N, C-alpha and C positions, 0 to 999 in steps of 0.2 A: 503494500499500500504506498500512499504518499504521506508526507507528514511536512509541518512546517520546518521542521529541523532537517529532513531530508533534501528540502528544496534546492539548498546551494551546496549540498554535498554532492557526490557521485548521483547522478540522475539517469541510471542506463537500463539497459535491458537484460533480464537475467537469461542467458543463452542456454537454451535445453531443448531437449527431443520430447515432443508430447506423445503422450499413448493414450490411445482410445479407451484402452481396458481401464485407465485409471480413473475414467469419467463415471465410473457408477456408484460413487459416494454418493450419499443421500443428503440433499440441501435441506438444511434445517429451516423450518418456519419461524422459530424463536431463536433465543441466543445472540451472539455477537454478529452484527450485521457484516462484519469484515470476512466473514466465513462466505459471504455471498458474491456473486459474480454479475457480470454485464453480457449483452449480446446485441447484435445486429441482425436485420431480417434480411438484408440484401448484400451481396458482396460487392467490393468495387472493380475496377477494370481489369486488374490483374487476376481476379480471383478465382473464377470458373470456368474449366475447359470443358465443352461439349464434344460430342462426336461428330467431326465435320472434317471436311478436307480445305486446306488453305495452303498458298504459297508466297512466301516472302523470301527473297534470297538472303542469306547469312552474309552481311557485309564483311569485306576483310578485315574491317576494323581501324580505328585511328591510333595514334601515337598516345598511348597511355603515359609515356614518360613526363608530360606537362602536367598531367593530373596528379600522379605520384609525388613530382616534384613540389606541386603547389600545396598537397597536403603535409608533407614533411617541411617545408620551408615557411610558408604561409599559416597554415593552420597549426602549424606546430605539433603535428600528430606523428609518433615516430614509426607508426605501423599501419600503412595504407592496405588495403584489401591485396593479399597475395595474388589473387588471379583478376585483378583490376581490368586487364586487356580484354578477359573473358566477359567480365560483367559488361563492359561497354559494348563488345559487339553485340550481347544478347540484347541490351537495351535498343540498341540500333534494329535489332531484328523485330523488335516491337513497333518498328516505325517512329521512333524518337530520333531527334537530331543533335549530334553533340554541340555542347557550347563551351566557351571558353571558362575555365573554373574561377577566374578573376572576376568574371561578369556576374557580381552579386549584387547589384543595386535593386532594390525593392524587395530582397529575399529575406528570410529568416537569418540573423547574423551568422549563425551556427551551421549553415547550409552551405555544402562544397556542391555546386552544380556539375552535373555531367551530360545531361541531354533535357531537351525539351519537346512538347508535342505542338501540333500546328496551332493551338489556342495559346502557346506560350507558358504552359505548366511546365514546371521544373521538376525533373527527378535527380536526386544526388545524394551524397552521403552526410550523416549528421556528424559534426564534431563537438560532442558535449564539451562544455566549458572547464568541468572538474573532473573529468573520467580517469581511471587509469590506463596506462599506456598499453596494458594487455587487452582492454577492451576493443572488440571489433567494430566497426563504424555501421552502424544501422542504414539499410537502404530506405528513403523517405522521399515522399512528393509533396511540393509545396502547395498550400491551397489556402482559401480566404481567409481562414482564421486561425491557422496553425499547419502542422505538418502531419502527414498521414505515414504512419509506420508501413512499409511493405514488406520488409524482412528484416530481421535482426542482424543480417550480415551478407556479404556479397554473394558466399558460398549457398547459402540457403535459397537465394533469388535465383542463382544459376541453376540449381537442382530442380526448383519448381519450375522454371520454364521449359526445362527438358521434359519433365514428366507430363506437363499440361499440353506440350505440341506433340508427344509422342501418342498421349492419349486421344487427341483431337485429330490425329492423321494429317498433321500438316505435311506437306511435301518437302520441307527441310527439315523433317525429325531427324533422320539417320546423321546429317551432317551436325545438328544441335547435339546429339547424344555423344557423338565423336568430340565436338568441341568441350561439351560439359565433362567428359572423361579425362581429358588431356590435363595433365599436371596436379593430378589428384594426389594426396599423400598415400603412401602404402596401405596404411591403415584403413582408408575409407573405401567403401565397396563401390565399384562401376555400376553405372545405372545400364542395364539391360533391354532392349527394346520389348515392349509390350509388358513391362512389369507392373504398369498399374492395373492394366486388364486382367494379368495373371492374379493379383492379389485379390480382385473382384469385390471390392468394398467402394468403389468409385474413387475419384481424383482427389476428392477433399479429404478423405479419410486416410488415402495413400499418403498425402502431404503430411498430415499429423502422424503417421506411424512410420514413416520410412524417410521423411525429409528434415522436419522441424517444425517449429512453433510459429504460426501465423496467425495475428490478430483476427483477419477477416475469415480465416477459415474456422477457428473457434467460434466467432459468431454465427457463420453458417451452421456449425453443428447444433449450436443453441437454437437457432431458428427452424433447423429441421425437426429437432425434438418437440419444440412448441407446436409446429404443424401436426405432429401426430399425436398431440394431446398429452405429451409427457412433460409436465413443468418440472418435475423432479429431476429427470435427467438433463433437461435444457438448464436449469441452474447449477446442476453439478459440472456440466461442460464449461460454464461461463466462470464456475469458482477456480477450475484448473488454469484458466486464461489469466486470472488475476494474481496468481502465484507466479506466473511466468515474465508477465510483461511489467516488473517493478519499474516505477518511476513515469509510467505513462497513465495520464488520465482517461485514456480512451476506454479501457476495460470497464471502469465504475461509471463512467458516464453512460455508456450503452446499457450497463445492467440497469442503471437507475431509470432508464427508459422503458426497459422490460418490466421492472417491478412496478412501475407506474400505471401500466396497464393491466395488472393483475388485481383480483380483489383482496383488499384488507392488507395491502402491502405497501399503503403509502409511506409510512414512518420509515420502513427499510429503504425504499426508493429515496427517500429526502436524504437519510444518513449517507446513501452511496453516493448520491450527487455532491454533496458536502465533500466527501472524500475526494472525488474525482477534482474539485475545485481547490483542493490543497497540494494539487500535482502542479506542475509547470501547465499554465492553461492553453497554450499552444500545442500540447500533447493530447488535448481531449477530442478535437474533431476540425478537420478543414473547412468544415460546413457552417456557417454562421447560423443555420436554422437548427441543425443539432446541439449546438453550442447554446443557442437559446433555450432550447428544450431542457437542459441540464440545468440552466440558471433557474427557470421557473419550478422545476422539480425540486430543487434545494431550497425554494422558498423565496428566492429574491425577487424584486418586482418586475425588473426588466434588465437587459445588458448594460444600460446606462448606470445604473445604481451598483453593478458590480465592478464597472470601469472605475466610477468614483472611488469607491473602497480601494482598489489597487493603486490608484493614483496617489490617495493618501499615506499609503503604505509604502510606497516607492519615494515619497518624499519624508517620510518619518525618519528622523536622524537618530530615533532611539537613545536620547541622552539618560533616561532614566534606567534603561537596560544596560547601557555602558557603565553606569555609576555601581550597578550592580555585580559587574565583572564581565559582562559580554565583551567581546573583543571587536573594536572598531572595524576591523577587517571583515569580520563576519557579518557586522551590521551592512557593510557596503555590498557584500554578496547578496544579503537579503532584499536589499533595495534594489540590486540590479534584477533579482527574480522576478520582484512584483512590478518592475518597470514592464519586463516583457510581459506578465500577465495583462497587464493595463492595454497593452498593444493589441493582445488577441481580442479585447472586448471594444476596440474602436478608438483608443489614445494615440492620437498620431499615426505614423507608419513605422515600418521598420528603418527606413532610412532618417527618419525623424528623431529617433531616439538613438542612434547609432553614438553619437558623441558622449551623450550624458551615460548610456549603458558602458562605452569605454572607460570613462571616468570612474565608474563603480568598481570595474575590474582592476582597473590601475590601484584604487584604494584599497581593494581586498588581494593585493599580492600576486596579481595574475597578470603582470604586464603582457606576456605573449598573448594572450585572449583579448586584452585589449587593443592590441594592434590588429589582431585578426577582425575584431569586430570594425575598426576604423578602416579597413581595407587597406592597409599600409604595405 
């Protein structure tokens, strides 16, 4: 879960392989709501492959060195994705156009852009401001009010595309399988053509069992259980997601929306929505409509009231807390986090807060992040 204390320490994704078998836990109707979860009813663009035939040439790729160098030299993250060239080729296979990683105007300050679609929506890598160097960079997509988590690392994204395109009957599936298997560590199993169909549980469950954890797949599983009238299994599926996607507001936000539609679950829905809002608010949803729904479930009047709250918290120098022993550096990092929260609710835009945000990271003792935010 998220808490005020976690917001400015490491806010990352716990990487792990999901197991559908572990989703048989009974979700409790009473007790701590922290054992409850969230779901969404419809997956995003990358989510579900169907039995179809498609053809899109696998591009020869772009020079990945400029992205690797940018991540190391500008984002100051020492461990770019090991198979970044393959990730770029797979993103191009999805019809996306490579962009300059330095072209970050208007984007979330921690997003390293890789590609964009015809509408200008950017997909890239997230550089958490205070993450350990061993953490892998999540693959994310820019949205109206925040970032959408596509995969917790590049490897999972690659393996997902391979499985989906093979199951979909893509004309390029054999080439994608070959590329997806190239350069794998010896301990990692190779993908075999027809593996999804052979397992016989559908592509979504295959991803959960054989590839890794994806937020939208867990939401699909929850929605699937709800469609069958099994609310207990639905909540158990969502519970597993919340254990995995630590630091992201998305699971609790979706869970709050699901609970809000159930009889006599209003208080649990409200509690879950409040937990979601304790996470970085730009991790809740890329959609203002979804974010506003979470705000209403949490008991706030509207988006503007939450924006005003976070604007006040971002401006608060917390002299009383400092007098009580709180570090001025921690206060600065808290204020940086709340400033980003305020932007998610309509306070200026990312470019409009870059300098103020960078100042907070300077004050918080992270000058490398401050320079990255300033785009120096």
